[in-house]
C-alpha positions as CSV (number, residue, x, y, z in Angstrom):
1,X,11.8,41.7,-69.6
2,X,13.9,40.8,-66.6
3,X,16.5,40.2,-69.0
4,X,16.8,43.3,-70.6
5,X,16.7,45.0,-67.0
6,X,19.5,42.9,-65.9
7,X,21.1,44.0,-69.5
8,X,20.7,47.8,-68.2
9,X,22.1,46.9,-65.1
10,X,25.2,45.7,-66.2
11,X,25.8,48.5,-68.7
12,X,25.0,51.4,-65.9
13,X,27.4,49.4,-63.6
14,X,30.0,49.1,-66.6
15,X,29.9,52.9,-66.7
16,X,30.2,53.0,-63.0
17,X,33.4,50.9,-63.0
18,X,34.8,53.1,-65.9
19,X,34.3,56.3,-64.1
20,X,35.5,55.0,-60.9
21,X,38.6,53.6,-62.7
22,X,39.6,57.3,-64.1
23,X,39.3,58.6,-60.8
24,X,41.4,56.7,-59.1
25,X,44.2,57.2,-62.1
26,X,43.8,60.9,-61.7
27,X,44.2,60.7,-57.7
28,X,47.4,58.1,-58.8
29,X,48.7,60.7,-61.2
30,X,48.4,63.7,-58.6
31,X,50.1,61.4,-56.0
32,X,52.9,60.4,-58.6
33,X,53.1,63.5,-60.4
34,X,56.2,65.7,-59.4
35,X,55.7,68.9,-57.8
36,X,56.0,72.1,-60.3
37,X,59.4,74.5,-59.1
38,X,56.5,76.6,-57.9
39,X,54.9,74.1,-55.4
40,X,58.4,73.7,-54.3
41,X,59.3,76.9,-53.5
42,X,56.0,77.2,-51.4
43,X,56.9,73.8,-49.7
44,X,59.9,75.5,-48.7
45,X,58.1,78.0,-46.8
46,X,55.9,75.9,-45.0
47,X,53.1,75.6,-47.7
48,X,51.3,72.9,-49.6
49,X,49.3,73.5,-52.9
50,X,46.3,71.5,-52.8
51,X,44.7,72.6,-56.1
52,X,46.3,74.6,-59.0
53,X,45.1,75.0,-63.1
54,X,42.3,74.6,-62.9
55,X,40.5,74.2,-66.8
56,X,36.6,74.0,-65.8
57,X,36.0,77.6,-66.1
58,X,38.7,78.6,-68.8
59,X,37.3,79.9,-72.1
60,X,38.1,77.4,-74.0
61,X,37.4,73.9,-74.3
62,X,39.9,71.3,-72.0
63,X,40.4,69.6,-75.1
64,X,41.8,72.2,-77.2
65,X,45.0,71.1,-79.0
66,X,48.5,72.7,-78.3
67,X,48.3,74.4,-81.5
68,X,45.1,75.7,-80.8
69,X,46.4,76.7,-77.3
70,X,49.2,78.7,-78.8
71,X,47.1,80.4,-81.5
72,X,44.7,81.6,-78.8
73,X,47.4,82.4,-76.3
74,X,48.7,84.6,-79.0
75,X,45.0,86.8,-79.8
76,X,44.9,87.3,-76.0
77,X,47.8,90.1,-76.4
78,X,45.4,92.1,-77.8
79,X,43.5,94.0,-75.7
80,X,40.8,94.2,-78.1
81,X,40.5,90.5,-78.4
82,X,40.4,90.2,-74.2
83,X,37.4,92.7,-74.2
84,X,35.2,91.5,-77.2
85,X,35.4,88.0,-75.5
86,X,34.5,89.7,-72.3
87,X,31.0,90.2,-74.0
88,X,31.0,86.8,-75.2
89,X,30.8,85.4,-71.8
90,X,28.4,88.0,-71.1
91,X,26.2,86.8,-73.9
92,X,27.7,83.3,-74.4
93,X,24.3,81.7,-74.3
94,X,23.5,83.4,-77.8
95,X,24.8,86.5,-79.4
96,X,25.4,88.4,-83.0
97,X,28.5,90.5,-84.1
98,X,26.6,93.8,-83.6
99,X,26.3,92.5,-79.7
100,X,30.3,92.7,-79.7
101,X,31.0,96.1,-81.3
102,X,31.5,98.1,-78.3
103,X,35.3,98.3,-78.9
104,X,35.8,97.0,-82.3
105,X,34.3,97.4,-85.8
106,X,31.7,94.5,-87.1
107,X,35.0,93.9,-89.1
108,X,37.6,92.8,-86.4
109,X,34.4,91.2,-84.3
110,X,33.8,89.0,-87.4
111,X,37.4,87.9,-87.5
112,X,37.7,86.6,-84.1
113,X,34.1,84.7,-84.0
114,X,35.6,83.0,-87.4
115,X,38.6,82.5,-85.8
116,X,37.2,81.2,-82.6
117,X,34.6,79.0,-84.6
118,X,37.5,77.4,-86.5
119,X,39.3,76.4,-83.1
120,X,35.8,75.2,-81.9
121,X,35.8,77.3,-78.9
122,X,32.6,79.3,-80.3
123,X,29.4,77.5,-82.7
124,X,27.5,79.0,-84.6
125,X,24.2,78.1,-85.2
126,X,23.8,79.1,-89.1
127,X,21.6,81.7,-88.4
128,X,23.9,84.6,-87.6
129,X,23.9,83.7,-83.8
130,X,27.1,82.6,-82.0
131,X,27.1,80.8,-78.8
132,X,30.6,79.6,-76.1
133,X,31.2,75.9,-76.4
134,X,32.0,75.8,-72.8
135,X,28.9,77.1,-70.6
136,X,28.1,78.0,-68.1
137,X,31.2,81.0,-67.9
138,X,31.1,83.1,-64.8
139,X,33.6,85.5,-65.4
140,X,36.6,86.5,-67.9
141,X,39.1,86.0,-64.7
142,X,39.8,82.5,-65.0
143,X,41.0,82.8,-68.6
144,X,42.8,85.8,-68.1
145,X,44.4,84.3,-64.7
146,X,45.7,81.5,-67.7
147,X,47.2,83.8,-70.0
148,X,49.7,85.9,-67.3
149,X,50.6,82.2,-66.3
150,X,51.2,81.4,-70.0
151,X,53.2,84.8,-70.4
152,X,55.4,84.2,-67.2
153,X,56.1,80.4,-69.1
154,X,56.4,81.6,-72.7
155,X,58.0,84.7,-72.4
156,X,60.3,84.6,-69.5
157,X,61.0,80.8,-68.7
158,X,59.6,80.4,-65.9
159,X,57.3,77.9,-64.5
160,X,53.7,79.1,-63.7
161,X,50.6,77.6,-62.1
162,X,47.2,79.6,-61.7
163,X,43.9,79.5,-59.8
164,X,46.2,78.1,-56.7
165,X,45.1,76.9,-53.6
166,X,46.7,76.6,-50.4
167,X,46.4,75.1,-47.0
168,X,46.6,77.3,-43.8
169,X,47.4,81.0,-44.4
170,X,45.8,83.4,-42.2
171,X,44.7,85.9,-45.5
172,X,43.0,83.0,-47.5
173,X,44.7,80.5,-49.6
174,X,43.5,81.5,-53.1
175,X,46.3,83.0,-55.3
176,X,45.7,84.1,-58.6
177,X,49.2,83.3,-60.6
178,X,52.5,81.7,-58.9
179,X,55.8,81.3,-60.8
180,X,59.0,80.8,-60.3
181,X,61.1,83.0,-62.1
182,X,65.0,83.2,-62.0
183,X,65.0,81.2,-58.7
184,X,62.8,83.7,-57.0
185,X,58.9,83.0,-56.1
186,X,56.7,85.9,-57.7
187,X,53.1,86.3,-57.0
188,X,50.1,87.9,-59.4
189,X,47.1,89.1,-58.4
190,X,45.2,89.6,-61.5
191,X,42.1,92.1,-61.7
192,X,40.1,91.8,-64.6
193,X,37.4,94.6,-63.8
194,X,38.6,98.5,-64.5
195,X,40.1,100.6,-61.3
196,X,36.4,101.7,-60.2
197,X,35.6,98.0,-59.5
198,X,38.5,97.3,-57.5
199,X,37.7,98.0,-53.5
200,X,39.7,98.7,-51.0
201,X,39.8,95.5,-48.8
202,X,41.1,93.6,-52.5
203,X,44.3,96.1,-51.8
204,X,44.6,95.0,-48.3
205,X,43.9,91.5,-49.0
206,X,46.8,91.8,-51.4
207,X,49.2,92.8,-49.1
208,X,48.2,90.1,-46.1
209,X,48.8,87.1,-48.8
210,X,52.3,88.8,-50.1
211,X,53.3,89.1,-45.7
212,X,51.7,84.6,-45.7
213,X,53.8,83.5,-48.8
214,X,57.0,86.0,-48.9
215,X,57.4,86.1,-52.6
216,X,60.5,88.1,-53.4
217,X,58.6,90.0,-56.7
218,X,54.8,90.8,-56.5
219,X,52.3,92.2,-59.2
220,X,49.1,93.9,-59.0
221,X,48.2,93.5,-62.7
222,X,44.7,95.4,-64.1
223,X,43.9,94.5,-67.5
224,X,42.9,98.6,-68.5
225,X,44.6,101.0,-70.6
226,X,43.0,103.4,-67.4
227,X,45.4,105.4,-65.5
228,X,46.5,103.8,-62.3
229,X,47.5,107.1,-60.7
230,X,43.6,107.8,-59.5
231,X,42.9,105.5,-57.8
232,X,45.0,102.4,-57.4
233,X,47.8,104.3,-56.5
234,X,45.9,106.0,-54.2
235,X,44.3,102.8,-52.6
236,X,48.0,101.7,-52.0
237,X,49.3,104.8,-50.0
238,X,45.9,105.1,-48.1
239,X,46.8,100.8,-47.6
240,X,50.5,101.3,-46.6
241,X,49.4,104.4,-44.2
242,X,47.2,102.0,-42.6
243,X,49.4,99.3,-42.1
244,X,52.8,101.4,-41.6
245,X,51.8,104.6,-40.5
246,X,51.8,108.4,-41.1
247,X,55.3,108.4,-42.6
248,X,54.6,106.1,-45.1
249,X,54.7,107.9,-47.6
250,X,58.1,109.0,-47.1
251,X,59.3,105.9,-46.3
252,X,57.8,103.6,-48.5
253,X,56.2,105.6,-51.4
254,X,54.4,104.1,-54.6
255,X,57.1,105.3,-56.7
256,X,56.6,105.9,-60.7
257,X,59.0,103.5,-62.9
258,X,57.9,104.2,-66.4
259,X,54.3,105.7,-67.5
260,X,51.4,103.6,-65.7
261,X,53.6,101.3,-64.0
262,X,54.4,101.9,-60.8
263,X,56.3,100.1,-57.4
264,X,57.3,99.7,-53.9
265,X,60.3,99.2,-52.8
266,X,61.7,98.1,-55.7
267,X,59.5,94.5,-55.1
268,X,55.7,95.0,-55.5
269,X,54.2,96.6,-58.6
270,X,51.0,97.7,-60.0
271,X,50.8,97.1,-63.7
272,X,48.2,97.5,-66.2
273,X,48.4,96.2,-70.1
274,X,48.5,100.1,-71.6
275,X,50.7,99.6,-74.7
276,X,51.9,95.8,-74.3
277,X,51.4,93.1,-70.8
278,X,54.2,91.4,-72.0
279,X,57.0,94.7,-72.2
280,X,54.6,96.0,-68.9
281,X,56.0,92.7,-67.2
282,X,59.6,93.2,-68.4
283,X,60.2,96.4,-67.5
284,X,59.1,95.3,-64.0
285,X,61.6,92.4,-63.6
286,X,64.3,94.1,-64.9
287,X,64.1,96.8,-62.7
288,X,63.9,94.7,-59.8
289,X,67.3,93.0,-61.2
290,X,69.0,96.4,-61.2
291,X,67.1,97.6,-57.8
292,X,65.6,95.1,-56.1
293,X,67.1,94.1,-52.6
294,X,67.1,91.1,-50.7
295,X,63.4,92.4,-48.9
296,X,60.8,90.3,-50.5
297,X,58.1,93.1,-48.7
298,X,57.6,96.6,-48.4
299,X,59.2,96.9,-44.3
300,X,60.8,93.6,-42.5
301,X,58.4,91.9,-40.3
302,X,60.1,93.2,-37.2
303,X,59.2,96.9,-38.3
304,X,55.9,96.3,-39.0
305,X,55.0,94.9,-35.7
306,X,56.7,98.0,-33.9
307,X,54.7,100.5,-36.2
308,X,51.5,99.0,-35.8
309,X,51.1,100.4,-32.3
310,X,50.6,99.0,-28.3
311,X,51.6,95.4,-29.2
312,X,49.7,92.7,-26.8
313,X,51.3,90.9,-24.2
314,X,51.5,87.8,-26.6
315,X,53.2,89.5,-29.6
316,X,55.7,91.3,-26.9
317,X,56.4,87.9,-26.1
318,X,56.9,86.4,-29.3
319,X,59.3,89.3,-30.2
């Protein structure tokens, strides 16, 4: 009996040693891994990244092959596929084809399920029911962030990271996607909910985060084919007025670029997914190259301070 207990204890210790060895190797890799160009650009701004590219909340498993990731990426370009994934996450522990047909035909949904089963992202139990391989899944947001980072890397040759956490920034240190494009820092705030689900405080935080890291180009991307003018543009205008005064609509208007794409001072863009996500980002980036000036934000910092009203003694001293 004592021998069996000793053997069990040895096996337990072996598992712990293997686990600790993996953790040590992971820590070593983190310290020896060369920082990405995005991290280097942030470091130039005095900002350090301590978390990036999390895999634990993505729709697909961590052991996805490069080929399957590419296939999944290409499917993610389809709006109908993204809508079906949202419903799969909603019913992740068990769903049938008919549970996913709010926006697509049963035939299309079946094709998506077959593909995901083939890749190992979805499991079929043999009775017409499916479940996601990764569980729990809390939202579609992390997978959408991964996709936008992949768009910037694959379509625009721009190193990108997603799910970025940084230290010591006043407005909070979480950024959805950041990229190094054409030697410029790009920040993308990703919204997976429809415009009615986006609150004004989220728009305020978006502008505050721009002030914190000063990207040359910033996007608020909303994965919807609904109009931007009805709510998001209005909230942008209200936030600009709150920050910069009543003259903001004249001096810093939210202008239409094309169809449902809008910009502020050629640097900050509102983008939805109508027609094609890649083309929408392409329109904005090309517009920036044609019209964008040296300032990475709607107003120079000094002007923002002046337009906020009476400054405190501390602020006047700094100025």
